[in-house]
C-alpha positions as CSV (number, residue, x, y, z in Angstrom):
1,M,-43.8,-10.8,-1.4
2,D,-44.0,-7.9,0.9
3,I,-40.3,-7.2,0.6
4,L,-40.5,-7.4,-3.2
5,N,-43.5,-5.0,-3.2
6,C,-41.7,-2.6,-0.9
7,A,-38.5,-2.7,-3.1
8,I,-40.4,-2.2,-6.3
9,S,-42.4,0.7,-4.8
10,D,-39.3,2.5,-3.4
11,E,-39.1,5.8,-5.2
12,K,-35.6,6.4,-3.9
13,A,-34.1,3.2,-5.4
14,L,-31.9,3.7,-8.4
15,E,-33.4,2.5,-11.7
16,H,-30.8,-0.2,-12.3
17,F,-31.4,-1.7,-8.8
18,K,-35.2,-1.6,-9.4
19,Y,-34.6,-3.4,-12.7
20,V,-32.7,-6.2,-11.0
21,I,-35.4,-6.5,-8.3
22,C,-38.2,-6.6,-10.9
23,K,-36.4,-9.4,-12.8
24,R,-36.0,-11.3,-9.6
25,C,-39.7,-10.7,-8.8
26,L,-40.8,-12.1,-12.2
27,K,-38.5,-15.1,-11.8
28,T,-39.9,-15.8,-8.3
29,L,-43.6,-15.4,-9.4
30,T,-43.1,-17.7,-12.4
31,N,-43.6,-20.7,-10.3
32,I,-46.3,-19.1,-8.0
33,N,-48.8,-17.0,-9.9
34,K,-48.1,-15.2,-13.1
35,S,-51.2,-12.9,-12.7
36,H,-50.1,-11.6,-9.3
37,E,-50.3,-7.9,-8.9
38,L,-46.5,-7.7,-8.3
39,S,-45.9,-9.4,-11.6
40,T,-47.9,-6.8,-13.4
41,K,-46.1,-4.0,-11.6
42,A,-42.7,-5.5,-12.4
43,R,-43.5,-6.1,-16.0
44,A,-44.7,-2.5,-16.4
45,F,-41.5,-1.2,-15.0
46,I,-39.3,-3.4,-17.2
47,D,-41.4,-2.5,-20.3
48,G,-40.9,1.2,-19.5
49,I,-37.1,0.7,-19.5
50,Y,-37.1,-1.3,-22.8
51,N,-39.5,1.1,-24.5
52,P,-38.5,4.5,-23.3
53,P,-40.2,7.6,-24.9
54,T,-38.4,9.1,-27.8
55,L,-37.0,12.5,-27.3
56,T,-35.3,14.6,-30.0
57,I,-33.0,17.4,-28.8
58,S,-32.3,20.1,-31.3
59,A,-29.1,22.2,-31.5
60,K,-27.0,23.9,-34.1
61,R,-23.9,21.9,-35.1
62,I,-20.8,24.0,-35.4
63,N,-17.9,23.0,-37.6
64,I,-14.6,24.2,-36.1
65,D,-11.4,23.8,-38.1
66,T,-9.2,22.1,-35.5
67,K,-7.6,18.7,-35.2
68,I,-10.3,17.8,-32.6
69,T,-12.8,15.5,-34.3
70,H,-15.6,15.8,-31.7
71,S,-18.7,17.7,-32.8
72,K,-19.6,20.9,-31.1
73,F,-23.1,22.3,-30.6
74,Q,-24.3,25.8,-30.0
75,I,-27.1,26.3,-27.5
76,T,-28.9,29.6,-27.6
77,D,-31.0,30.7,-24.6
78,F,-33.0,33.9,-24.1
79,I,-33.1,35.3,-20.6
80,F,-34.2,38.5,-18.9
81,D,-31.3,40.5,-17.4
82,Q,-31.5,42.8,-14.3
83,D,-33.0,45.6,-16.3
84,N,-35.8,43.3,-17.7
85,V,-34.2,43.3,-21.1
86,I,-34.1,40.1,-23.1
87,K,-30.6,38.9,-23.6
88,K,-29.4,36.2,-25.9
89,I,-26.8,33.8,-24.5
90,S,-25.0,31.3,-26.7
91,T,-23.0,28.4,-25.3
92,I,-20.8,26.0,-27.2
93,S,-20.3,22.5,-25.9
94,N,-19.9,18.9,-26.9
95,V,-22.9,16.7,-27.5
96,E,-22.5,14.8,-24.2
97,N,-22.6,18.0,-22.0
98,Y,-25.4,19.4,-24.2
99,A,-27.5,16.3,-23.5
100,L,-26.7,16.3,-19.8
101,N,-27.5,20.0,-19.5
102,Y,-30.7,19.6,-21.4
103,Y,-32.0,16.8,-19.1
104,S,-30.9,18.6,-15.9
105,N,-32.6,21.9,-17.0
106,K,-35.7,20.5,-18.6
107,F,-36.4,17.5,-16.3
108,K,-34.5,18.5,-13.2
109,F,-32.3,15.5,-13.2
110,E,-29.7,15.8,-10.4
111,R,-27.0,13.7,-12.1
112,G,-26.1,12.0,-15.3
113,L,-23.6,9.7,-16.7
114,F,-22.1,9.5,-20.2
115,A,-20.7,6.1,-20.7
116,E,-20.8,5.5,-24.5
117,G,-19.0,2.2,-24.9
118,A,-17.6,2.0,-21.4
119,P,-19.8,-0.9,-20.2
120,F,-19.0,-3.0,-23.2
121,L,-15.3,-2.3,-23.0
122,T,-15.3,-3.1,-19.3
123,L,-17.0,-6.4,-19.9
124,Y,-14.6,-7.2,-22.7
125,G,-11.7,-6.4,-20.3
126,L,-13.1,-8.6,-17.6
127,F,-14.0,-11.6,-19.8
128,L,-11.1,-11.6,-22.3
129,W,-8.2,-10.0,-20.4
130,D,-6.2,-13.2,-20.1
131,I,-6.9,-14.2,-23.7
132,T,-5.9,-10.7,-25.0
133,Y,-2.5,-11.0,-23.3
134,T,-2.0,-14.7,-23.9
135,D,1.5,-15.7,-25.2
136,I,1.1,-15.7,-29.0
137,Q,4.3,-15.8,-31.1
138,N,5.4,-12.5,-32.6
139,V,2.9,-10.1,-31.0
140,F,4.9,-8.9,-28.0
141,F,8.2,-7.3,-28.8
142,T,9.0,-5.4,-25.6
143,Q,7.9,-5.6,-22.0
144,Y,6.6,-2.0,-22.3
145,Q,4.1,-2.8,-25.0
146,I,0.6,-2.1,-23.8
147,K,-1.3,-4.3,-26.2
148,P,-0.5,-7.1,-28.7
149,S,0.7,-5.9,-32.1
150,D,-2.1,-7.8,-33.8
151,Y,-4.8,-6.2,-31.6
152,Y,-6.6,-4.2,-34.3
153,T,-6.2,-6.8,-37.0
154,S,-8.3,-9.8,-38.1
155,K,-5.2,-11.9,-37.1
156,F,-6.0,-11.2,-33.5
157,Y,-9.2,-13.2,-33.6
158,F,-7.9,-16.0,-35.7
159,E,-4.8,-16.5,-33.4
160,R,-7.1,-16.8,-30.4
161,E,-10.2,-18.2,-31.9
162,N,-10.4,-21.4,-29.9
163,L,-9.7,-19.6,-26.6
164,I,-12.4,-17.0,-27.4
165,I,-15.0,-19.6,-28.4
166,D,-14.2,-21.7,-25.3
167,R,-14.7,-18.6,-23.1
168,F,-18.1,-17.7,-24.7
169,N,-19.2,-21.3,-24.2
170,V,-18.4,-21.0,-20.5
171,L,-20.4,-17.8,-20.3
């Protein structure tokens, strides 16, 4: 229990490590004592992750007529220059950089990560790689092909349905 308490109380531990430790703590305490002080501490930490405060960040969206489809946002700051005159500075960036800059300036975060769908795509790749590239008739025409030709079609699932269902049953 002392080790769990030390780990949960460690301010330098990264949030996702603390989350795993708290989950392990709750699992350990299930059989011992649900009203234990550590159980309350772990539950409070996990609830804080699942119910984060809502924060709305405002910026002006800019429409740029280019082939790039990403949204651009204009951030306007007012600062004092060397002569003590207020100066308006406008910066244009994408939404990801805008959010990272906002958090680093407002809350002094030292680092940030923009992952969007990366965790889900990684899990998909890990769990279904062999099924994606399984030998299905008429989907691979050349050795240089990077994905099956039915990849973005409904046929992809139906051709591999049994394999996919079996894999999810294993998980």
